[in-house]
Phi, psi and omega in degrees: 000129180247143182289340180196149179275338181225113183275126176255177178262016177295131180296134170263336177227130172228121178243131181228120171061036185288127178232150178200133175230145172248099186066237179269000182263107178274118185256338175231129186237066175080058184277131171247138181204134175234135176232108178294158179300131177082008181253162180239126176244128177257130175260123178234162179152168182292164176301139180085006182278350176107004186298309181293326178298323176299310181301315181295328176291324181287338181255012177071017179267346178228142179258106178297160178275333182198172182094182181222154178228129172242124178233130174127138174279144184268346185287154180296325181296324179292323180298327181288333185274317189259160183292324183265143181269131170065192183260153177234131176242130174240124177261105184284347177287338178261157175296140179267014176083211183291167178301322179294316180297319178297316179299320179295319180293318179293326176295321177295325177295316180293335179288344181256348179227158178221139188251135170251118191270158179298321184250032171073306179057037174279151176287116187293333183271357180253152176288171177303312181298318179295323176298318185289322185272354183305309181294308180303321184276310186280324184264311183273353176059035176277152179302138185300318181299320178296316181295320180295316180299317179294318180298319181294323176297316181292319178295322177297323181300322182261013175075028184234018181299324182290349179260011188297333181261004178278161174259157184309322183293346179270000184250155172286168178300319179296320177294319178298320180291325175294324174296321177300321178293316178299318178301320178293316181296327182298338179280353180053054184282164172273341183220128177256133182240129181237123180253098180045061190294348182243001188291339180263006186260150169295148185307324183287349180261351186296316187298324180299316181290315179298326178298319178296316181295320178298320178298318179297320178297318180295332180278351177098019174289143176273124189220147167240124187235121169272122185209154170251003179275091187292323178297318177297316179298320180296323182281331192251322189279143171278326179222143175244133178244119177262124181245149173203134178062029177081010178230160173276117180274320182204145176214154179164184177304145184305318182297325181284311185292324186267340179255326184216061182297148183272323186274141181298323180295320177294317180303315181295319182294312181297318180298317181294316183292320178294325178293322181291330181269000000 
């Protein structure tokens, strides 16, 4: 399944001046980010640089202090493909109104993006199938039969249809993460977000998960991926953004940033990570 038959360069994500502090610790210092439709952007950088906070802000799980986020393609063709219609812009520098209005806006943001978490975040008491259809049925109010049929197709795609009645504790870490990816795809988002999708996996399970993500990239899904897998980022990402201290230090084509970075801080980080692997 491909999100679109013809990929344009229309932005699906526009971030302007995003800021966020936790008490006295400022983790985002005016982040700008553009992701064209059908492109993959990899966020790399040391722990604490703000990468995960960006993802959580894009999925309505974190409330930024300032800046704006626009998620969604504006074209009619995109509206036919994805569950949410058109683009949504939230200006966090302005008041979002009442608690109810804020909740509605963040819910609309989540309707346009889907998150694949580092630690799977599956419901332990629900089966694989129940985990996958939870969002489409309970949140998007889609007919259960339709959601089940779509979920079974997606599970078959990643080789897990026979596990649809299993519970998460019966699966390996790699299988759980593939279920997490299927759960995200079942929401038919305009933007896929991956937060270190392989960092919790045993080394022998990493390739299966990265293979699924690479297939999605080849199909034209719009994605933002936080990763420490530099070889994977070089093969999959159209652009790599290196962050440190809550700011973007360097950005550019994956081949340039990861093979011949311009900034000394990027050079040191890439050299260290490549040495560790």
